[in-house]
N, C-alpha and C positions, 0 to 999 in steps of 0.2 A: 544479448539478451535486448529487447527493446523497450524503450522510456517513452512514456509522453510528456513534455514541458511544457511548463506557460510561464512564459517571460513576458511581465506587465501585461497581460492579457491575451498576446498571442501565442498558439499553438505551434509545437515544434514535434516530428516523430524523430526519434533519435533512436537507431540500432548500432550497438558496439559486436560486431561479430568476432569469434573465437580469434581469430589472428590479430585483432586488435583494430581492423578498419570502422572508422565510423561513418554511419551515413545519418546527413541531416535532411530532413524530408526527402529520400531517397537521393542524396547527391554526396558524393565523399568528400568527406573534409579530412584533411591533415593536421591531427589534433595531438597534441602530447600536454600532462595534466598531472602536474606534482605537489604536493604538499611542501611547505615551507616551514610553517608552522602549523601541524596538525590540528585539523577544526576551526582554522582561521586565515590563515595567508599560503595564496595558490599562485603557483609559476603556470602559466596558460602559455602553448605553442600553437597557434591557431592561423593555419595557412601560412607559415614559416614569418610570421608577425608575432613577438613577444609580448606578454601581459602579464601583470601581477595583480590579482584580486580578491578583497577582504571578503570573508564570507562569514555572515551570522544567520545561523538556524535559529527559528522559532515557531514554535506550534504547528509542523510540518511543511513551513514555509523558508526558503533561504532568501535571505538580504544579500545582496551581492554588489560591491562598491568595487565597477571596473572601469579604467580610465576616466575617473571624475564622475561618473554616471550611476545613480540607484536604480537597480532592478530586483523587485521581485518573482522570484523564481519557486514555481511547483512541479516536483517532478515525481512521477507516479510509472512505477515497472509494471511490468504484462500482468503478472502474479496478481499484484497491487488490484488492477483493473478487472480483472477475471472474479477476483474476490469480489469486489465492491460490484460488481455488475449481476453476481446471484439476489441479492439485495434491493436490485432496482423496483424490482414489480411490488414491492411492500409499499402500503400507503404507510399515512402516518397517524391514521385514526383507525379506531373500533376494529371488531373482531379479531380473531385469532391469528397470529402470524407462526408460521415454520421456520426455524432456522433449520436448514439443509445442509450437507455437507457437499460442499463444492467441487470435489475431488475425493476419491479414495484416500483412506489413511487410517492414523490411528489417533484413538482421542489418547491426549496426553493430561487434560483435566478439564474439572467441571467444576468452575470457580462459584457458580449460582445454585440454590435448590428451589424443590416446588413452594410456590407460596412466596416466594422472594419477591420484592419489587425491584424491578430494573429500570435503567436512564437509558435513554437512546445513546447507542455510541458505547454502552456496556458492553465488555467481554463476556461471554457468556457460555463460550468451547474454546478448547486450543486442542486444533487437529494437526499432526503432525504429518505431511505427506512431502514427498521428495527431499527428506532430510531437513525439510524447513518447518518452521512451527509457526502456524496460520493461525491467527487470533478472529474468533467469528463475533461478530458485535451485533447488540440488539439494534433494530432499523426503528425502533420507536421506544419512548415511556410504556411502563405497562407491568404485567405481573407474571413470572414465571409459573404457567398451568402445569406443566407436564416436563419433567427431563427424559429423553426415550434414549438416551446414552451414557455410558460411564467410564472413566479412566481406565486405560490399558485397552480397549476393546477395538477391535478392526472395522471399520465401517465403509461401505461403498458408496459411490457419488450417486447424488440423492438423496442419501437416508433422513430423514427427519431425525434431527438432534433434541432440540430444545422446542417447546410449543409457547409462546408468550401470548395474554389474552389481557 
């Protein structure tokens, strides 16, 4: 799995292979990561040096205390980046916006209805693909103009699911 990690504004590309090998910006690193207290305290062996880290997750950001230094860390996996890029072309103002299926899948739930106001970032469709549920969100404030999909429906990639005006 590939991840993009931003640590205090600096970006790192991290790849974790099926055999457990870890590449950081293409360079192999010896890393072992264990939870000592789930969701709070971790033991890290990095290139044969031992560290303890205190991790606090807040609003999609991790605050990591490591060796006396505080780091702000944002981690995005490949799937999330792909979903986000599907909405990059949408502007914040005017006109209709079509929310399209970024991949083929099954519509699990449609939590909005026609005529309903929506806020930027609000979930408008839940699409299951490759055994994972993906929340498709409104790229801007608006009103649901038309719902083109229903729960239980299989959809192809790029099918228009919801139109927001």
